[in-house]
C-alpha angles and dihedrals in degrees: 000000000000093000091047091052095045092051094045089054086057090053101257117148102240134189123184117206109199118187093204130065092248131048121238106066111217090358093076144128138243122190133185136161095346095317120113126193138188104224097199132022116023100193139012134224132196094039093186088071088064090046090052092053094051089045089054086058091049093253137118113235090217091063089061110027140027114215114205122199113234110225122206091033092211147338117234123202121185134204093250093057097260113137136173145155129248102220122208085221108087096212091052092049091047090053090053092047090055088058095048099048139007108261086001091143091056092046089053093051089051087049092052093046088054090049091049092059091050089049095051091049092048096045089057097043125007097035094045107048143006114282090230091066117089112258117261125214092275091053093048092048089052091063087085087074094057107121109236094200132049093011104097105054137062122310095235093052092049090053090050091053090060102039133039098183109100089216094054090046092054090044095056094038087060090071089074086075089065085078094036094253146117120263091223092056107041126084121264090239086080089076078097088085100066089040090060095053094048095042100044104020136230117280138202131195114223108238089035132288089278086079085077090062091046091053093048090048091054092048093046093051090048089056091051101259111156109226115198120184127195089031111128118195106226096177143017108215119216127174126189090351095308128106110237104171149314132266118219129216092259089059097253118138125220119193122219142169092215133022126198119196118206103187141074105324093221089065092063095079088050091052090047090053093235116174115266090003113164138170120264108294119247094247091063100043127114122231123291125200148230108225132188121192106197130182110203123202090214139068115248100200096170095061128087133220092265128021132172121201107198126214118237096242113037095178092054090049093056091044087056091049100045109016104032089026095215136122105275119267085223113020132198107238128213118200121192116188105178091170084075087072100023120043092183092080100060138035115272092256096044147061135222114226130194109193122182139175124182118254136180121264098236129159094208097057107108095193090206124166093280093052093046092048092049093050090047091051093049092050094049090046090056092045093049091051090053091052097259110163122255106261106158094106091046098056109122101170131016134186119177124201117196128185088256092054092048091050091054096043099047106022090245113152105248089347092290100174096202102032108234120017120252096238110144129000098284096055091040101048107015100055119162108300125253093237125053112242096208105036118055114221095026117118135171133217132174142065097308094062136051127342093017148235127336131076097266093046091049087055088050090054089053090053093047093048098046089051090049092050093049090050099042108030130070111234 
């Protein structure tokens, strides 16, 4: 949507083919009986990236969307009974840190200073242009921000070098799941992720995050973009090394000068009909998830907007996910209750809950009734241990998303939410490129390609691609 809008503003004739019946991909909406749910992202960071997109279309974000800071950012509940809030207010969070660990506030400020250097480096290089392009003067100048310590090793060890409290260590290791990966396998440079949330906040859009898609849709239509739902692209047609069009599932052919694929990058070779093409192998996939959207006919006044219920053994949980490749015996559970901040999305006497646990992105998992029931049982067992209220008898509406369902809905191999994992430097920083190397006129946007997963970085990929197209392609 962002790439379509940016190119339409530059007078390209743009058609979007969407395989589903609603635009937005994983950022989508499900509604039933007065309850409304975002089915994908539950908060956004780096709000200026959204402002920049609207400005590129000649619009002011504030005329279309209201962004609301979530405070506290989250509640964290641990297996041993310890619980605390991460406040958006820095003084409040520093006070909490002093209670959790001697000199914890100072360790956190060192942690943030380290993260700020990684951010300044990334903003001038990785976030701005493809890593395959030679560095420009701004990129070379940015090297002064490269952290000389705690940047080369593993993410979990870097976290441990800042914090001694087991609770703080587990909290900050969780941020590896923001890119669908294990904290013991990703590079320490990804300490950037918690820095972004602390430095710039977590934001919600009243009415649900799908309001972003609705606003982009209205702007795209105003700029003449043709938006065609229920139109699955079955084949990308390339002749003599140049993309010439796409073939839809109904057999119709649509010519084009440039094609942009927003989907898992590994599926491009399948759509191109390349010999021996195959989806991303299981060993390289990021995490998937098991999600329950639950509408409750009861107010849950004691819960916050975001709450995380941690498992007792984090290492075992990630071994289950990436080594044994099974749904964890004891999962960490994330609960988002946006109706805490936004009463428009649930009946007055109810709450809208988004409950998620990480799951492996396997092809072989059937996710039949037994598997769904077992995962549901383990999730509620963890919630109950953390003091979550009994809600089973109050459930009015329910919608369950398994990895298999995600894979079918979004063409994600095994339901891998972020495409490939970010284990090791190559997977973290040399993701599939934004321009195809073998087929001229074929470009890629989205979370599976550079610069990576997460709503702001997806929008960055759209800016990078639109600039590449305007530079490289004749209009």
